[in-house]
N, C-alpha and C positions, 0 to 999 in steps of 0.2 A: 374301403368299407364305409367310411363316414361321409357318404354323399348327402348333402343337405336335403332335408325333407320338410316341406311346409305343413305343419300340423300343430294343432293346439294340444300339447301333451300334458298340460297342467303341471302341478308340482311333482318333482321327482326327489325322493329321499333315499340316499344310499347309506346303508348301515354296514359296519364291519370294523374289526380291530385295526390298529396301526399295521401297515404292511399289506392290507388286503387289496390295495390298488384303487381305492376310492377316487383319489386325485386323478389318476390316469384315465379311469373310466368316465369321470365327470367331463373331462376335456373331449372325449369321444362323443358324448351326448350333446354337448354344446355345439360341436362341429356338425353333427348330423341334423339336429332339429332347430338350430339357430336360436336357442334360448340362453339366457345368462346363467353363469355359475355364481351362486351367492355364498361367499366365504365369510363366516362371522369374524375370523381373524383379520381379514382384509378390511371389512366394514369398520371394525373397531379402530384399526390403525388410521383409516381415512378420516373418521370423525375426530380423532385426537389430533391428527395433522392439520385439519382445517379449522380446528378450534370451535367446533359447533357446541351448542349447549350440552348435548349428550356427551360429546368428546371431552369437554372440560371437566365434567363430572367424573367421567371414567379415568381421566388422567390423575386426578387427585387420589382416587381409590388405588390405582395401579402404583402410584408413587409410594403408597404405604405398604406395598408388597401384598396387597389383598386381591382376591379374585373379583372380577366385575360381577355384581349381583344379577340375578335373572331379570329383575324388574327393569334394569338399565339396558340389558341386552334385548329385551322385548321391544323397547322403544327403537333401538337401532335397527333391528331386523324388520319391524313393521314399516319404518320409514322407507327402507329399500324395497320391500315387496309391493309397496303402493306405486312404484314407478312404472312408467308405461311399458318398458321393455319386458316386464314380467307378465304381461297380459296373456301371452301364449304359453306360459309355463316357465319353469326355472329348475335348476338343480341346487339343492341345499348341501353345502359343504361345512361340516362341523356343527350342524344344528339339525334336529335337537339332540342334546347329549344326555338328557335326563327325561324320565317319564313326565315330570312336571312341565318341562319345556315342550314335550310332545302334546300334552293336553292344552297348553296355551296356543300352540300352533294350530291345532284343530279348531279351537274356538275362534281364532283370528281369521282363518280361511273361511269358515262358515259365515262369519259376520261381514267381513270385508270383501270377499270375492264371490262366494257361491250364492249369497242372497241377491247380489246385484245382477248377475248374469249366469247363464248356464255354462259351467266350465267342467272340463275333465277333472275328476277328483284326484287327490294325491295317489301316487304309486310308491310303495315302500319296498325297496329291494335290499335283502340282506345278503352280503357277500361272505360266504363261508370258506374259511381257510384253516387247516390243521395247525395246532400250536407249533409243532416242530417246523412246519413249512414257513410259518411267520418268522421264526427265529432265523432260519436260513436267509430269508428275503432281507430282513433288517440288519442282521450282523454282517451279511455279505456285501452290503452296499459300500461303494467307494465313490468319491467324487473328485473331479479335477479342480484344484484351487485356482487355476488360471482361466479355463474356459467354462467351467461349471458342468461339464458332461458327467452323467452318472453311469456307473457300472455295477455289476454284481459278480463277485468272484465265483459264485456257484452256478449262475445261469447266463450271465452276459459279461464274461470276463474280457479284459483288454488283450490285445495281441501280444504285448510284452508284459510280463508279470509286474503288477502294481504301477504301470506307467500309462499315461493317457495316449490313446491312439492318435489324437489330433495334434497335440503339441509336446508330447513326451514328458510332461510334468509328473512328478511323483504324486500318486493318488493318496487321498487322506480319508480317514474315518471321521465323520461328523460326531460331535459329542452325543447327540440324541440317538446315534446308531450303536452306541456301546452296549454290551449285553446287560450290564447292571441297570442302565437307564431303561432299556427296552423291557426288561422284566417288570419294572415299576409301571410303565405305560400299559402293558398288557394286563397287569393286575388291576389297574384303575378302570380299564375297559370292562373287565369281568364284573367288578363290583358296582359300577355306575351305568355305563352306556348300554350294557346288555339288557338292562331293564326297559330301555326304549323298544328293543325288539320284542320283549314280552308284552309291552303295552299294545303294539300294533298286531301282534299275533293273537291276542285275546279278542281283538276286533275283526279277526279274519281278513286283515289287510296286508299281511306280510307275505312276500314272495321270496323264497330262499333260492340262491343259485350257487353252483360250484365255482368258486373263484380261484381254484388251484390249477385250472386249465391254462393253456396258452392265452396270452393277452387278447388275441384276435377272437378266440373262442368265447372268452368271457364277454367281450364286447357284443358278439352276436347274440349271446343269451340275454343280455340287458336290452338290446334293441328289440328282441322278440317279445320280452315282457312288456315294454312300453307300447309297442305297436298293438299287441293284443288288448292291453288295458284300455287304449284309446280308440279301439275299433268302433266305428259307428258315430264317433264325435265329429263335428264339423271342422274340417281343416282350416287353418288360418287363412290360406290363400284361396280357399274355395275349391280345392281339389284334393284328391287322395294321392298318397305316395305310391 
């Protein structure tokens, strides 16, 4: 399904709660359209690891057990989005998480990208999943401590109960997949990140899809949204898909 297509798709923002499948679908978009996936968590770790000015500042804050402030994250994100591989578009993973971040991103894109050349504007896709389904997806997850393969006891169970199909190792439940942790993550999404969806909905830029379907069906929905959104824009390689 994910045959690569040369097209300027512009920024793609996937919204949805933990367990909605944003990471899986981001990889499908990257494979099909040849654009980078921009993860704020990965960016932060990279800056800290390389000891950049932004990374050193972030390390001090994180060492105090505090969250990295928006102003610092804006600098890290802006630095990455100015790189050449983002010219044809990109998928944002973990950003924006708040309405304030969404407002900053709009202002940055308008000033840094859309003023300089005609680009396909951002497409914002909200992945909708029922709360009960989210709990099944997250609490049912199991991972192999040896090979890292992932399973779900409700939808993608191993051949032998609680044992990895590849190496027979006993499957484990990751700490962030325990129900008490998941409840807190979903509550945080409801009180904070959902406001991002409200922000884009108010601007009539939000496209909601049913993310409870099979993975391939969800991927097809997302590709359809992106292709319709960018219809008529000049493809990167000078051809249409």
